[in-house]
Each structure stands twice: as structure tokens, then as C-alpha cells.
FIDO-513958 format. One record per residue: x, y, z of N, C-alpha, C in turn. Coordinates in steps of 0.02 Angstrom, whole numbers, plus 50000, padded with zeros to 5 digits. Each point is the difference from the previous one (the first is absolute). Example, Ala and Ser with C-alpha at 12.3 -4.5 7.8 and 13.67 -1.06 7.14 Angstrom:
506604971650390499555005950000500455006050000 499825005349964500425005950003499615005550037 
This chain:
518295284549747500444995949961499584996949942 500364999649942499664996749944500354993349990 499644995449967500284993749987500555000549948 500344994549991500524999749946499655001149932 500255005049961499655001449938499964994149954 499414999049970499914994749953499445001949955 500205002049940499525002049951499824994549950 500274993950010499934994649952499254998649983 499574999650049499284998749983499715005349959 500205006550015499715005849961500304999949929 500614998149993500294999849933499634994949958 499844994050029499644994849964499295002649983 499685003850047499335002149990499935005349947 500515004249997499915006149955500475000249938 500404994949992500485000349945499655000349934 499444996649989499685000349935499705006849988 499775003550049499755007249991500595004449985 500564999150031500585004249986500234998849928 500004993749978500204998849928499525003349953 499374999850013499515003249953500095007550003 500185002750058500105007350004500635002149962 500514995850003500615001349963499874999749925 499604995449977499804999649930499615006349979 499555002250044499565005849985500415006349991 500495001350042500415006249994500434999749935 500114994149972500384999749939499545000649939 499414997250002499555000149942499545006149999 499875003250063499555005650004499294998649979 499824993550004499294997849986499595000550062 499345000249990499575000250058500064993550042 500075001050065500024994350046499885002850070 499604996250040499915001950071499804993750036 500324998650056499764994450042499475002150051 499845006450000499535003050052499355001749966 499474996350009499355001249969499755007350020 499775003949950499805006650017499245000850014 499614994649992499305000350013499844998150074 499635004150034499854998350072499714993250010 499634997549952499684993450010500484994250001 500625001249985500524994749996500254998450071 499785003750048500264999350069499434998050046 500164995650047499544997150045499904992549987 499634996550046499904992849991500664996449997 500465001850044500664996650002500545003549962 499835004949959500495004049965500075006950030 500235000650061500075006350032499335002350030 500055006050030499395003250028499485001549947 499404998350014499455002249956499785007150015 499505002649967499795007150011499815001550073 499544995750029499835001350067500564999550049 500424995049990500584999250046500505005649996 500105002449937500455005849990499775006150035 499345001549991499725005850035500044999550074 499864993850026500034998950074500725001050023 500464997549964500725000650019500205007650003 499765003849951500155007250000499685003250062 499374998450013499675003250055500294998250066 500294993950004500324997950063500645003950017 500275003449948500625004050011499855006950029 499365002449991499855006850015499985001150074 500165006550023499915001850067500464996650050 500584997749980500434996250043500735000849981 500444997750041500735000049986500144994649946 500455001649957500194995249947500654996850020 499954993750024500584996550021500374996949939 500685000750000500354997549943500254992950004 500034997250062500164993050008500714998349971 500104993449981499524994750010499964997350068 499394997550015499884996450065500185004350059 499855006849994500135004450057500695002850003 500464997849954500675002249997500035006549959 499895005550034499975006249965500685002149975 500015004549950500655002749979500345004150054 500654999950002500335003550054499975007649991 500095003650057500085007149998499335003950002 499464996850019499345003650003500005004450060 499955006649988500005005050054499325003650012 499524998249957499345003450003499554996949950 499375002050004499524997849949499695006249967 499894999449935499755005749961499514998049950 499615004549975499494998549947499635006249983 499444999349971499575005649981499704999849930 500014994049968499704999549932499265000850000 499795004149952499275000749989499854998549927 499534995649991499834997849934499745005749958 500175000649937499685004849953499244999049997 499784994650022499254998950001499705002350066 500395003250043499745003350058500014996050064 500404994850002500044995650059500675000950039 499995001050063500614999950038500214992750012 500594998149976500224993150006500174998150073 500295004950036500134998750070500584994950012 500424999049954500554994950007500625003850024 500364997350047500655002850020500544994949987 500585002549987500584996149977500605001350045 500484995350002500585001150040500445005449970 500205004950038500465005349979500714997750016 500495000549954500644997550014500515004750030 500394997450045500635003450018500534997349950 500175004449952500434997349942500684998250023 500225002750054500684998350027500024993050027 499424997350016499944992850020499824995949942 499555002449958499714995749947500504998549946 500395005349980500444998849941500564995050016 500315000350057500514994650014499704993050001 499404999550027499664993249998499894997749928 499815004449955499924998349931500654997849967 500535003650014500644998149973500224993150025 499864998550065500194993750027499634994249970 499435001349970499604994849967500234998049934 500455003849972500154999149925500504994349987 500484998350038500524995149979499704993549974 499534996850039499754993549979499585000749937 499645005749995499605001449939500455000649939 500565003550009500495000749948500274993149978 500164995950051500324993649986499504994849970 499365001250006499524995349975500014999349924 500205005149965500064999949929499375002149959 500075001649937499455002949963499384995449995 500094993749995499444995549989499584999550064 500334999450056499634999750064499645006450015 500355005749984499685006550015499385000849954 500094998149937499415000449952499424996050025 500154993950024499474995450025499645002950059 500345003050047499735003050058499545005949979 500275004049953499615005849974499364997649969 500034994749962499394997349966499514997250051 500224997350054499554997550051499685006150034 500365005650013499695006050024499445002449955 500155000049934499505002349952499424995249998 500104993750007499464995049999499545001150058 500285001850059499585001050057499625006749996 500315005049969499675006349987499414998849951 500174996249948499474998649949499374996750033 500134995450045499424996650032499575004850039 500265006150016499635004950040499815005849954 499914999149936499865005549955499375003650017 499474996250024499395003550017500115004750062 500394998050046500185004250056500395006149976 500494998949958500385005649973499575005049962 499474997449964499565004449964499715005450044 499774998050061499705004650048500545004650030 500604997450012500555004250025500185005549953 500064998249934500195004849952499415005049987 499414997449997499425004449987499975005450053 500094998150064499885004950054500595003750021 500554999449962500595004550011500155004149938 499754998149940500165003349939499385003449970 499414997950014499415002349967499814996649933 500394995149982499844996149940499324996550012 499624999149948499404996150004500184992750013 499534996050023500164993250023500324996049945 499695000049940500244995749945500735001649982 500145006349996500715002049987500464998550057 499755000950061500404998450059500154992650001 499544995849982500124992849996500534998449947 499915002449940500454998249947500685003350006 500015006850000500635003650004500364999050064 499655000050056500304999350064500174992850020 499684995449962500104992850015500404996349945 499664996449957500374996149949500495003749957 499795005949976500485003949959500605002050037 499925002250062500605001650039500444993950016 499674994450012500364993750011500404998049936 499685001149942500394998849938500625004249994 499945006450022500595004449998500554997950050 499794997550057500484997450048500344993849972 499634995649969500274994049970500495001749943 499795004849960500445002249946500685002350026 499995003650057500635002650028500434994150023 499684995050030500364994150024500314996349942 499644999549943500304996849944500595003649971 499975006549993500575004249979500574999550046 499844999850066500554999650052500364993049990 499624994849991500324993549995500424999749935 499705002849947500374999849936500655003650004 500005005950031500625003950003500534996750049 499764997150054500474997150049500334993449972 499634996749958500294993649973500305000549932 500085006249978500325001049935500744998250002 500335000650058500674998050011499994993150033 500424995149982500014993550032500235000450072 499814995250041500235000050068500744998550008 500284995549955500694998450002500255000049928 500655000649995500354999849935500704997550008 500234996449950500704997649997500365004349949 500495003750025500385004849958500664997449983 500154998649938500654997249977500295004349946 500605002450011500335004549952500644996449976 500034998349934500604996349975500645004450010 500554996750012500645003550009500534997149952 499804997949942500504997049951500274993550027 500654999650003500314993950025499954999150076 499865004950033499904999650074499314997450016 499944997950062499354998050022499525005649999 499364999049981499495005449998499865002750071 499795006450000499755002650063499274997950013 499884997550059499334997150014499735003350065 499385002349996499645002550056499294996950004 499764999150057499304998550009499675006150031 499495002649970499675006450020499274998450019 499795002950056499284999950019499745007149992 499355000449979499665006249994499365000250041 499905005050036499425000250046499685006749995 499335000149988499625006250002499915002150073 500195006150015499975002450070499575006449998 499595000850053499535005950002500365006350013 499715005749985500255006450018499925001950072 499444998150030499885001850069499254999950011 499795005150040499265000750012499705004349946 499414997849976499655003849950499415003350035 499905006649982499435003750027499485000649942 499384997750018499455000749955499555005650026 499955005349961499555005750018499374999349960 499464997950034499384998749966499615006049980 499534998949956499595005649974499294998950023 499615005349995499285000150022499534996649953 500145000449933499504998249951500064992449983 500594997449993500124992849983500524997050045 499854999050064500534997750046500274993249984 499574995349974500274993549984500264999749928 499645002949954500204999449929500675003549990 500105005850031500625003649992500524997650052 499774996950056500464998150052500314992849991 499614995549974500254993149993500624999249959 500095003549941500584999149962500635001350038 500045005650033500625001750035500114995250060 499464998850036500044995350057500294993449983 499704996749947500234993449982500675000049960 500135005349964500645000749966500555000050052 499925003950053500525000650049500064993650041 499444997150021500024994150045500304994049957 499804999349936500264994549963500735000449985 500285006050004500725000949989500405000250066 499664998050053500384998950064499985005550049 499645005649983500005005750049499404999550045 500105002950060499435001050044499615006149977 499365000250014499565005149974499665003450057 500055006550008499625003950048499455003949961 499384998450017499435002549964499725006350040 500065005749967499725006250028499405002149961 499394998250022499405001349959499845007550002 499595002149951499705006650004499525000050057 500005005350044499584999950060499274999249988 499775001449939499294998949986499854993149970 500534996049989499914993449972500494995250031 499954998850064500454995550036499754992949996 499364999050007499734993250013500194994849948 499945001449934500204994749951500714997850009 500475004750008500704998250006500184997150070 499625002050049500104996950067499834992649996 499454998449968499804992949995500544996249959 500275003249948500524997049961500614998550044 500165004850041500624998950045499844994250047 499394999850030499844994250044500044993249964 499724999649942500044993649961500734998249982 500375004949980500724998849984500374997550061 499895003050058500364998050060499784992950022 499404998549996499734993250016500354994949951 500015001449938500264995249953500754999250008 500385005250011500694999750015500184995750059 499605001250053500154996350062499854992549991 499484998349966499824993049987500564996649958 500305003849957500524997049957500695000150034 500025002250064500614999850038500435006449995 499755005549972500375006049993499755005050050 500415004850017499825005450046499435004249973 499465000750036499445004149974500205007449994 500535002150034500185007349996500285001749933 500044995349952500175001749931499505004749971 499375000250024499495004449976499665003450062 500035006750000499755003750059499605005949976 499615002650046499525005449985500235006250038 499985005949967500175006450029499385004749993 499544999350046499435004649998500205006650036 499785005549975500235006550028499445003650034 500195004350047499555004350034499765005649951 499435003150014499775005549956500525005549996 500175001749936500465005349988500724998850015 500184993450013500674998550023500515000349946 499814998549935500465000349946500584994350008 499774994250017500494994650015500374997949940 499695000449940500334998049940500645003949987 499975006450014500615004349989500564998150050 499814998550060500484997750051500344993449980 499574995449982500274993549982500404999649936 499815004149953500314999749933500765001650000 500235003850049500695002050001500394996250053 499704995350033500364995650046500534995849964 500584999350027500514996149964499824992649990 499554997450044499784992949992499544999249939 499705005349979499514999549942500435000249934 499984994649961500414999849940499584999949936 499364999350009499525000049943499385003950020 499735003949956499385003750015499544999049937 499394997950014499474999949949499505005050021 499795004349952499525005450015499535001349943 499375000950018499485002449952499665005750030 499975005949965499665005750029500185006449965 500025005550035500085006649969500715001049974 500055004149949500635001749969500475003350053 499725004550042500435003650045500394995550046 499634994850033500364995550043500414995149963 499794997849941500404995649959500685003249983 499975006549979500595003449983500465000850064 499685001250058500395000550061500364993450017 499654994549990500314993550012500594998949953 499915001449936500564999249952500605004050016 499885006050028500545004550016500334998450067 499604998150051500284999550066500124992850026 499654995249976500134992950021500584997349961 500595002950004500564998449957500334993450020 499884997550061500254993450017499624994149973 499445001549969499534994949980499895000149924 499804994449973499764999449932499275001950003 499785005449965499345002750007499604998849936 499434996950010499534998749943499385004050012 499855004649953499425004650010499474999249942 499375001050019499495001249954499645006650023 500075005249960499785006750022499395002049954 499925006349992499455002649962500195001149928 499505000049958500105001649928499375002749971 500045002349939499425002549963499864995349943 499544995650008499814995149950499595003349947 500184998249936499755003749944499734995249946 499455001949966499714996449943499965004549941 500314997949946499985003949936499444996849958 499525004549982499414997649957500085003449932 500224995849953500115002349931499434998249955 499774993650005499474997349960499814993250028 499464997249980499834993250024499534996649949 500094993349998499524995949958499444997350040 499965001550065499454997850045499855005550049 499615004949975499875006050043499634998150063 499494995849996499614998650060500434995550048 500404995649973500454996150041500515004250036 500295005149963500505004550032499665003750058 499415002849988499655003950054499864995550059 499764994249990499844995350055500624998250037 500554998649966500624998150032500255005750041 500035006049974500275005950038499545001650058 499344999549992499535001450053500134995750061 500134993649985500124995250055500685001750033 500505001349957500675001650028500005006350044 499605004949982499975006050040499604999250064 499574995249999499544998950059500254995250052 500384994849979500204994850044500375002650063 499754998250059500275002150062500075007850005 499515003249970499965007450001500675003349977 500324996849953500625002549973500585000150049 499944996350057500535000250052500514994449987 500204999449936500504995349982500605003749968 500604997650012500565003749973500044999249923 499594995749974499974998649929499435003049962 499525003450037499425002949968500185005849953 499715000349940500135005849955499775006450032 500425004949988499815006950023499905004649942 500475000149953499965004849945499784996149935 499475002549969499764997449936500175005449948 500474998549957500235004949950499624998849936 499585005049977499544999349947500125006149951 500134998449935500075005649956499375004449998 500115006750002499445004450002499574999849937 500304997349945499634999149935499594993750002 500074995850052499604994050004500384993749977 499654994349999500304993849982499584996249951 500304995849962499634995549952499824993450035 499404997849993499774993850033499564995949951 499864994050020499554995849962499275002749998 499885004950043499325003150002500025006949968 500515001349962500085006449968500485004650037 500125005749972500475004750034499655002950061 500365000450055499735002650063500425006150020 499645005450015500385006050020500254998950073 500445004650022500274999750066499415000250052 499515004549987499445000750044499584993650002 499934996849942499614993849999500354994550037 500654999549993500354994950035499945000750076 500135006250024499935001150073499284999050026 499535002349960499284998950020499814992850001 500224996149949499844992949996500354996350056 500635001950015500344996350056499675001650065 499795006250010499625001750063499364995950005 499684999649943499374995750000500124992650014 500584997549975500184993150013500144998850075 500325004950031500114999250073499355000450038 499565004749980499375000950032499574993649993 500014997149938499634993949990500274994050043 500654999750003500324994450040499825000850074 499965006550027499925001050069499285002250019 499564999749951499335002950012499624996050052 500124993550005499684996050055500435000250061 499755001750054500365001050063500324993650022 499684994549995500294993450022500624998649959 499965000949932500594998749961500535005350012 499805006450014500485005050012500394998450063 499674997850052500354998250064500474994449990 499814994849958500424994549987500635001449961 499965005649961500585001949961500435005450036 499665004550032500375006050026500314998750069 499704996250040500204999650068499925006750037 500405001250050499985006450037500655003749994 499965006550006500625004249998500444998450060 500614998849987500474997550050500185005050053 500045006649984500215004850049499705006949981 500005004650047499715006749984500355003649943 500644998949993500375003649947499724998549930 499804993849990499694998449934499375003949990 499575000450052499385004049991500185007349990 500535002750030500165007149990500205001049925 500384995349973500215000849929499394999549957 499564995350013499404999149962499585006550000 499895002850059499595006050009500325006049967 500675000149998500345005849971500084999749925 499854994349968500134999149928499585004549959 499405001850023499565004149961500265006849983 500455002550045500285006749991500565000149948 500204994249976500574999649955499855000749927 499374999349984499775000649928499284998449992 499794998949938499304998449986499834993050020 499524999150043499784993550020499584996649948 500214994749971499604996349951499654993850031 500244998050058499694994550037500025002050074 499425001350027499985002150072499974993650044 500325000950058499964994650051499365000350038 499784994050020499395000150044500154995550057 499645001150053500044995750060499594993649992 500254994650021499634993549998499894997550071 499404998550019499874997350066500184992650002 500354997850052500144992950008499464996950047 499634995249977499464997250041500234996650066 500614997650002500224996550059500425004250045 500325005349970500465004250040499825007249990 499535002950036499765006849987500535005350009 500524998750036500545004950012500554999749947 499974995449952500494999549947499945006049952 500565002549979500005005349950500124996949931 499484999749961500034996949933499825005549949 500445001249954499905005049948500184997749931 499635001849953500174998149929500525004849974 500354998049945500555004349976499785006649972 500465004549995499925006449966500515000549942 499765002849945500445001249942499975007149984 500615003149989500055007149987500345001049932 499715004249960500305001749935500525005450010 500604999049970500545005050004500295001149930 500225006049991500355001649935500744998950010 500264995249962500714998250008500495005649978 499755004849963500405005549977500025005950052 499574999750048499955005650048500514998850057 500445004850010500524999150051499704999250070 499445002950013499724999650066499664993150014 499964995849947499744993250011500544995050019 500615001849987500584995150010500044997950075 499865004550044500084998350073499524994750017 499454999249965499514994750013500204993749970 500134999849935500084993749965500754997250004 500445004350022500684997650007500194998650074 499504998850041500124997650068499484994750016 500164995150042499564994750016499415002650042 499394998349982499415001550037499664993450022 500304997050050499814993250022499274999850020 499644995149970499294999350014499585000149938 499335000650009499554999749943499935006649959 500605002149978500045006449959500384998449937 499705001949942500374999549938499915006549960 500485001049958500035006149956499984997749927 499505002949965499964999349928500365005749969 500614999149976500455005449982499985000549924 499765005849975499945001349928500695002049974 500284996549952500645001349970499905001449926 500525003349971499965002349930499954994149950 500324994750019500024994149951500284994050036 500014994349968500284994050027500745000950014 500355003349955500735001450012500075004050064 499585005050011500045004050061499864995550061 499544995349992499864995350055500604995750015 500334997949948500624995950011500555003950036 500065006549980500505004550032499815000950073 499375000950014499815001350070500084993550041 499834994349968500124993650032500724999150020 500455001449956500734999450013500185004550058 499775006149995500185004850055499744997850068 499384997550000499684997750062500384994350032 500164994849959500354994350026500715002050023 500345004049962500685001850017500025004350063 499545004550008500025004650057499644997350062 499424996749989499594998050055500004992450012 500164996249948499924992950004499344997549988 499914993549987499354996949987500094992750014 499524997150037499944992750009499704996849940 499545003749965499684997149941499905005249947 500024997849937499845004349943499484995949959 499515003449975499514996749954499995003849935 499804996349948499955002949934499434997249960 499665004249961499494997449953500145003049931 500094995649953500135002249931499894994449952 499805001849940499954995349946500565000849952 500485004250015500575001549955500634996050026 500284996249953500604996550016500565004950015 500035005949968500515004850013499955003050070 499375001650019499895002950068500154994650051 499814994049985500164994450050500744999550012 500385000349944500714999350006500315006350035 499685005949988500245005850035499874999650074 499474997350020499834998850070500504995450031 500154994549965500494995350025500685003450008 500185004149952500665003350001500055004550064 499485003950012500035004450059500074995850063 499604994750006500004995950060500674996050007 500294998149945500644996550004500565005050021 499985006149974500525005050018499915002450070 499385000950024499875002650067499894994450050 500004994049978499964993950044499334999950040 499464999449961499344999650028499604994449972 499584996950041499624994049976499365002449962 499924997349942499505002249952499454994949987 499385002050002499434995749978499685003249940 499864996249946499735002749939499314997049987 499535004749987499364998149970499634994950043 499985001050066499624995850044499285001949996 499554995249977499305001049995499584994750035 500324994950028499624994450027500094999950078 500134994050027500004998950070500675000850033 500515002949964500635001550030500095007450000 500225002750055500025007450012500695002550012 500135006149982500705002750006500235000550070 499545000250048500235000450071500064993350034 499934994649964500084993550030500604996449969 500434997050047500544996249976499984993250033 500214994749966499964993250029500714997650014 500114996750057500624996750016500174995149947 500674999049988500284995649950499905002149929 499455003849986499915002349932500235007049988 499885004450048500165007349994500525002250049 500375005149980500445003550046499625006350024 499995000550068499665005950028500505005450008 499945005549959500545004849998500584997749961 500475004549987500614997849962500635001350041 499995004250048500615002050036500445004749959 499735002449943500405004249957499775007149990 499475002250038499785006849998499835002350071 499895006650013499955002350067499444997150044 499554996249970499434997250039500264994550046 500504996349982500264994650040500744998249980 500374998050048500674997949982500084992449994 499434996550005500034992649997499354997749964 500024994049975499444996849967499794994050044 499344998950002499764994150034499744995349942 500354994549990500594998050033500484997549944 500635001750008500474997449951500634997950040 500524997849962500614997750033500365005650036 499955006149977500325005750033499685001550066 499354998050010499655001350063500264995550055 500334994449982500224995350053500754999350005 500345001049943500734998349996500455003750046 499825006150017500425003850044499774999650074 499584995250017499824998650069500474995150031 500434997149961500504995350026500645000949961 500544997650030500665000049965500264993050002 500474998449956500304993449998500674999950028 500124995850047500674999250033500324993749980 500605000249978500374993949979500534998250049 500104993750008500554997250041500434995549955 500655001349994500464996449956500464995650043 500094993849980500474995350032500404996449949 500634998350014500364995749952499644993649995 499974997549937499674993849988500434994150026 
């Protein structure tokens, strides 16, 4: 039994943060309440570095209880696990396996009081969940590192504060959309000499039902928090189905959410975990259940397409694969361009859905502040920039992390057969984790006019593989960019040019094909990084994704508005 719901203390505690978040989504200026530097945590501000590592280690080799206070989620029929860190460690954690015929009814039963609490109370509880997650950012860093292969610094930032920002952003959009319509209205229609018609109408945001979050292996929190908090803040219960290789970060999130909900007087079964047995394919079973009314998914195009086709009873939000492209026409900062691209290609071994894959370069070369550079010079210099960046093994490990699964390594090893290798991959030894597979990127030169090259550059090659595609001209590059985004989709597009006409042409292609464009990045901002409140991750308008993180459309269809009319 839970206590009578009362979110008033949480509303008072978090209202100022919610107001700032609402302002940020309207101005699109930089803002974050979550410090991204590890030194900001500890000494009373959440777990410090040693405490976070100890908390992570305390989870290993045992059953993961969901609580709170021993009150496990209903319908557990078994325990399952099997995560192995990309750094070579068996985590040894087992999780409750659900009997969905028991679990789903319990989740539905938890929803009425949550629905009746209203948008402000729901937002406040969600912000309290996020605050508790934030206090454990050092713990999350280890969870993310040892399930995704990200290096520690990236695991801390992207898996911690940046993911928390994305969750908060979703809460702000959810609150904004739910409160767009007033709670009550007085409706008066004049009738000439007769008395006017008078009604009193109430409007209430009501949830769709149970939301299914299908987590991904590479960014379980960063990609998972937006859907989780968008659904929860709009009144839905959320069933979290993690990727079987990255359960632990989302399992801890479920535990924290359940504890927070129970303390606020709501049923903890509003947030539950669905860990699957090896090879079970539980996501496919859950996605078509009539109780599931929302699905959030990040992963392969094949399963994303399957969800969009078959989960017809649900509102489906997908982020799938795409072929991210950079058009290199000219630059006023050649060294800055090379350094920026080298970092973008190297970060997390290219295992980001936003990492550039195709670099479209005119075969006649490009004009730069360092003089005209031939196609061969551009590719050779970019390869040298990557080698310089990753030449020191300590720095290479800090940037690359470990390869997340064997399929990435297979694509990396097979890339050399696709064309001329201009940047060869090398193995990097990790001093702390000798079993980690750490590899530098490979770059392959392809002829954009050769039909046999299309199979390579017109399909996603996820991982540290890029193609330097020689094209006849910048106009040819623009045509290929348009075709790529239209047919394959893209999460990101980059462009380098000193020409206003080319810049406008790039904008035109991206506006028509609905792709997010970054121009002339030469400093500390990279094409594969997006920030909550400032940037939209994806557009929802090309085949790479049918939704953007995060905008009004991402939350508005997670609830409906029900009106009740009465004579005044």
C-alpha cells in the first residue's frame, strides 16, 4: 500500500527548476542544472568518485532487487542476466524476469491516481527522480562504461548529466503541452433576445496507457531518458525493456523511480523493468500487446521498421540507422577543420548514431586558407590528424573506449576490402583492462562515380569506419547528399564552405530533406554532439528517425485531452 499521494513538497522543491527548463525550451539558449564535471559531485553533493565506484562494485555478482524496501515488482517468475563489460569483465548481475500477464495489469492499476495528480505534480515527481539520479552520477558513469564500452569521461557526461538534461527537457515539453489548454472554461454563446447558452467545461490530460521503452546498447540513458520521462510526465506507466547487454543503467533508473514514486504516495508499479532471457525477443512480444499504447525505440532499422508496421495499437517513436554525411567544399580554417573532423571520427570509436560516415570531397580538391588542397592531400592530412590525435595510447583509450560488440569489430575488419585504405586501424592496449577491444578508426577512399562503391557508402557501417568519397564537384556532392538523406536518412549533416551560395545550397537540401545541419565547425563543438535545450537530436523527417529529441511532437501524442461539459 502507498500513502495518500502528496507531491506538494516536491512541487515546492522543484518548481524553480521547471520554470527555468520551460524558459530554456523557448529560448534555446544554453542551460543545464546538472554539472558535467566529475569534481562537482561529492562532499555533500551526491556520490563522490570513490563512493560511485564502490556503489557500482556492490551491484556486481548478485541479484538486483527493484524494491522499494523489499517490495518487488509483481509477476517475477525467474531471474536472468548475462551482461559482460566491453572491457572484459563479467558483471554477474541477475534481474527479475517478468510474467507479463501479471505485470501489465498491475501497471494499469497503478495509473488512475497518477493521472489524477495533474501535470505539475507529475513533473515535480519526475524532477525528483532526476535529482536522485544526478546525485549518483559517478555510479552511473561506471554502469554506462561497463555496459556500453564508452570511456569513463564520456560515460560520466553523456550517461550522466547530459542524459539527465534530456530527461528534464522531455518533462518540460510534457508540462508545456499538457497545460496549453486551461483546466476549466466558462462557455457562453449569445442567443440574441433569449438567454445565452452557458456551459462550464473541464479539460483533463489523460494518458494513453502503458509505454514500452526499448533500450539501446550504446546510450541506454541518453537515448532512454527522453521517452521514459516524456511518458511518465504525461501520466503513463512505463515498462523499461533494456538491451540485454546494457541492463544495469536502466535497472538502477527503475529502482530509483520506484522508490521516489512510493515515497510520494504513488504506486511504484508505474515504472517496471522487463529483463529478458537470452534470445527471448521480449520486445517483439511486448510491442504488440494491447496494453502497450506507446513504444520508444532506438536501434536497427529492421526492427524499427517492424515496430512501425506491426505495433499498430501504439504510438511508436523510433530512432533507427542513417548515413551521416559531411560535404567538404572549402574552408577558411584547414587545420581547424581537420582537427574537428578527426575528433568527431574518433569519439567513442564512431559508435554514435551521429558520427560522420561519408566525407564527400571534390576529386579536383578544395580551396583553403593554406592553399588549394587536392583530394589526396585532404584525405592524407585528415588521416594524419586522426593519427596525431590518437598517437598516445592513454589519450586514445580516453577517446575511443572499447568496441561495444563483435559486429562492430567485424565491420571494422571488413572495411579494408571495400576500397583503398588511407587510414589503417590499429589495436590499442588498455592498461587497466587487457581484455578490452580498443581500435582506432579506419578511413577508406571510394570513387563516388563507381557503381560498385554505392553498396558501401549508401548503407550504414556502424562503428569506426568512414569513407572519403571522391565526387566530380560540389554540385555532385549536394546531389549525393540529397539522395543519401532521402533514401537512407541521416541524424547529422556537416558542411565546410567559404561560399555563401554553397552554404545556402546545403541549407536548402537539409530543409527539403529534413536533416539537421552543422556548418564550418572548427572548434570545440562537433557534428556528432547535441545538447539538450539547445539542439534537436534528429528531425523526425527522414528515414533515420520518426521523432526528434526533444520537441512538442515527441510528447503531445502521449496523452489526450478529455473534456466534461455541464450546464453553468
